[in-house]
N, C-alpha and C positions, 0 to 999 in steps of 0.2 A: 731660206732652206737651210738648215743645218746638217751636218754627219754626226751621229753618234756613234760611238765603239764599245762594245762589251768587250773591253780590253783585256780581262784576265785570260780568256783561253785563245785569243786572237794571235794567228802567227805573226812573228815579227815581219816578215816578209810581205804580208797583206799591211800591216802598219806603215811600213815605208813605202808602199804604193799611195795608201791614203795621204802620207805626210805630202808626197809630189803633187798628187791631186788637188790637196787644200791650197797650195801655192799657186798652182797653175790656174786653178778655176776661182782662187779668191773667196772660198767657202769655209766657214767656221767649221773646225772638226774638232769634237770634244770625245777624249777618251775618258772612260770611266771604269775605275778598277778599284778592287780592295786591297791591293798592294803596290808598292811604289814602282812606278814605271821607269826604266832606264832606256836610253837612245831614244828620248823625245826632243826633236829640235825646237829651238826658240822661234817662235814666228807668232806673229799677229793673229793667225788663222787656226792655230792649234793650241788647245788647253787640254789640263788633266783635271779631272777630279777624282779624289780618292775619298771612297766610303769605309765605314766602318766593316770589319771582317765580318761574316754572317752570309746564312744561306740567302742567297739572290739580292744582295745589298744593292749591287752595282744595276741589275735589271730593275728593281724598283725605282731607282734614282731616274734611269734614262725614262722609263713611262711617266714618271712624274714631271719631267722637264722638257720632253719633246712635244712638238707641235705637229699638228696634220701637213703632211708634205714633206717633213723631214726624213732623212734615209738614215736607219739604224744598220750597222753591221755587227751581225751575230750569227752565232752557230745554235744558240739557245731557243728550239723551236717554240716553247711557250712564250718567250719574250718575243718573238717573231710575231705570233698569233696574236698578242695584245698589242703590238705596234701597227698592225694593219688593222686591227679593230679600231684604232684610236685616229685611223686616215694618214698613217704613216707607210714608208716603204722600209722592207727589211730585205737585205742582201747577206748571204751567207757566205763565209769567207771562201768557199769553193765556186762562188760565183752564179749560186741560184737566188733568184729574185723571187720574193714570196709575194704571192696574190691571195686575195681572198680565198680562191678556189683551191691552190695547191697547197696553202699553209695548214688548212683544216685537213686534208690527205695525209701529210708529211705527220702532222701531230697525232692522227690517228694510228699510222704505222708506229710511230715512236711509242705510243702508250702499249700497242700489241706486243711490240719487242720487249719492252720492259715486263710485261705479263709473263710472255715465254722464258724471259731469263730468271725471272723470280721462281718460276715453277721448274727450274733446273734444266731447261733447254739449253744445249751449248750454241751460242750463236756467235758467228765472227763480228767483229767491231767494224768501223769504217776502214776504207783502203787508206794507206799512207797519204799525206797531203803531198802533193807533187807539183811539177812545173805545169802540167795542163790544168790544175787548179788555180794556179797562180795567174795564169794567163786568162782564163774564164772570168777570174773576178776582176781583174784589171779591165776587160772589154766591156763587163756588165757596168763596172762604175764609170767608165767613159762613155757609155750609152747614156746612162742615167743623167750625167752630168750634162750632157750635150743637148737631150730632151728638155732639161731644166734651162738652159740657156736660151734655147729656141723657143720656148713657151713662155 
């Protein structure tokens, strides 16, 4: 089992949690990005892959390389849906673990919101990323890694 991170939009505080978890659980963690990543520690368990700039380049690389059972950290719902469809697990940086059931629902809501925005409806974006999001993510990640060790 590996952890893949859609690193372009992932908050640094979440990356820091992942770095600590990779060391503690001794699980390979790969950050995929189309820009240079700073503040990535040197570790046998942490690596970075830089893809060419372009639409969804990191997403395509993650889907191409991930294996069933891998965990992908992403806020990108189409990527999360692809990961779940391929037998992987997807975890949002705000701490929501996606399943076959809820990822389809979230994707439908996202698509509806995009349609409303394109029709001129003024809609609010997501709430600012906060301490409770960070804690929820850390808890979900810990539970996921614990289940993997025990299973």
